C-alpha positions in Angstrom: -13.7 -49.9 107.8 -13.9 -51.4 104.5 -10.6 -53.5 105.2 -11.9 -55.0 108.8 -15.2 -55.5 107.6 -13.9 -57.4 104.6 -15.9 -55.4 102.0 -14.2 -55.0 98.7 -13.1 -51.1 97.8 -14.4 -50.5 94.1 -13.4 -47.5 93.7 -10.6 -45.6 92.8 -8.9 -43.7 95.7 -5.7 -41.6 94.7 -4.0 -38.5 96.3 -1.3 -36.9 94.9 1.0 -33.9 95.8 3.1 -32.0 93.0 5.3 -29.1 94.0 7.6 -26.7 92.1 10.2 -25.1 94.2 12.2 -22.0 93.3 14.9 -21.0 95.3 17.2 -17.8 95.4 20.3 -17.5 97.7 18.1 -16.4 100.6 14.5 -17.5 99.3 12.9 -21.3 98.9 8.9 -20.7 97.6 7.1 -23.8 97.6 3.8 -23.9 95.2 1.9 -26.9 96.1 -0.9 -28.8 94.0 -2.7 -31.4 96.3 -4.9 -33.6 94.4 -7.0 -36.4 95.3 -10.0 -38.4 94.5 -12.0 -40.6 97.4 -15.3 -40.9 95.8 -18.1 -38.3 95.4 -19.1 -35.8 92.5 -15.4 -35.3 91.9 -11.9 -35.0 92.9 -10.8 -32.6 95.1 -7.8 -30.0 94.2 -6.2 -27.6 97.0 -3.2 -25.1 96.1 -0.6 -24.8 99.0 2.4 -22.5 99.4 5.2 -21.7 101.7 8.1 -19.1 101.5 11.0 -19.5 103.5 13.5 -16.8 104.3 17.0 -18.6 104.4 18.6 -16.3 106.1 16.5 -15.5 109.1 15.2 -19.5 109.0 11.4 -18.3 109.2 8.3 -18.4 107.1 7.4 -15.2 105.9 4.2 -13.4 104.8 4.0 -11.3 101.6 3.1 -8.1 103.0 6.6 -8.4 105.0 8.8 -7.8 101.8 6.4 -4.4 101.1 7.8 -1.1 102.5 4.2 -0.4 103.2 2.2 -3.8 103.6 -1.3 -2.1 103.3 -0.6 -0.2 99.9 1.4 -3.1 98.9 -1.9 -5.5 99.9 -4.3 -3.1 97.9 -2.1 -3.2 94.8 -2.1 -6.7 94.7 -5.7 -7.1 95.2 -6.6 -4.3 92.3 -4.3 -6.2 89.8 -6.2 -9.7 90.7 -9.8 -7.8 90.3 -8.1 -6.3 86.9 -7.1 -10.1 85.8 -10.6 -11.5 86.8 -12.3 -9.2 84.7 -9.9 -9.8 82.1 -10.5 -13.6 82.3 -14.4 -13.2 82.4 -14.2 -11.0 79.3 -11.9 -13.4 77.6 -15.0 -16.0 78.5 -17.5 -13.7 77.1 -18.6 -13.6 80.6 -19.3 -10.4 83.4 -17.0 -11.3 86.4 -19.9 -11.5 88.8 -21.1 -14.5 86.8 -17.5 -16.3 86.3 -16.5 -15.9 89.7 -18.5 -15.4 93.2 -20.3 -12.3 93.4 -17.9 -11.2 96.2 -15.0 -11.7 94.3 -13.5 -8.7 95.1 -13.5 -9.2 98.9 -12.3 -12.3 98.4 -9.5 -10.9 96.5 -8.4 -8.4 99.1 -7.4 -11.5 101.1 -5.0 -12.9 98.6 -2.4 -13.4 100.8 -4.1 -16.0 102.7 -4.7 -18.1 99.9 -1.5 -20.0 98.1 1.2 -17.4 97.5 4.5 -18.3 95.8 7.3 -16.8 94.0 9.2 -17.9 90.8 11.7 -16.3 88.1 8.5 -14.5 86.8 7.0 -13.0 89.8 4.6 -13.7 92.6 1.6 -15.9 92.0 -1.5 -15.9 94.3 -3.2 -18.9 93.9 -7.2 -19.8 94.8 -8.3 -23.6 95.0 -11.5 -24.7 93.1 -14.7 -23.3 95.1 -12.6 -20.5 96.7 -13.6 -17.6 94.1 -15.4 -19.2 91.2 -17.2 -22.5 91.0 -15.3 -26.0 90.6 -16.1 -25.7 87.2 -14.0 -23.0 86.6 -11.0 -24.9 88.1 -8.2 -23.4 90.5 -7.8 -19.6 89.6 -3.9 -18.4 89.4 -2.7 -14.7 89.2 0.8 -13.7 88.2 2.1 -10.6 88.8 5.3 -9.8 87.8 8.4 -8.2 89.5 8.3 -4.8 87.7 4.4 -4.2 89.0 5.6 -5.5 92.6 8.5 -3.5 92.9 7.5 -0.1 93.7 6.3 -1.6 96.9 9.1 -3.7 98.0 11.4 -2.9 101.0 15.2 -3.6 100.9 14.6 -6.6 103.2 12.2 -7.6 99.9 14.1 -7.1 97.3 16.9 -9.1 99.2 14.6 -11.5 100.2 13.5 -12.1 96.3 17.2 -11.3 95.0 16.2 -8.3 92.8 18.3 -5.0 92.5 17.5 -1.6 93.2 15.4 0.0 91.0 
């Protein structure tokens, strides 16, 4: 519109997509960070992730790696909530002060946010505004494989390239 109206664009405009790719013999996991500024009070950051099983040729949800998806999901939520409390305490705050008051409910839906894998484990990421105010920035939670391992199925271990305990 500005070009058609021959109005000079005086604001900076930028968009950037940064991706980290982790691959095993069977898994490709992409963690993306989309950052844009198109005017307004502040830029926008969106965390994204894609997980792909090279053997089946399909994208998968993290719960599909578990023997019992419900128990796995609850264990991940409990660990995210534990890390939320730890993070808030490190900042001298109560969890309800640093995060939205319904942070436990939001954490329960962790698999619908940006979930990726790498050599250290699984990361559940929440973009600004999803779990806390913009000023708090994106919130990411690393869950190491030793925490996830008791919940994984043989399929999950195979996809992640992990040996049986």
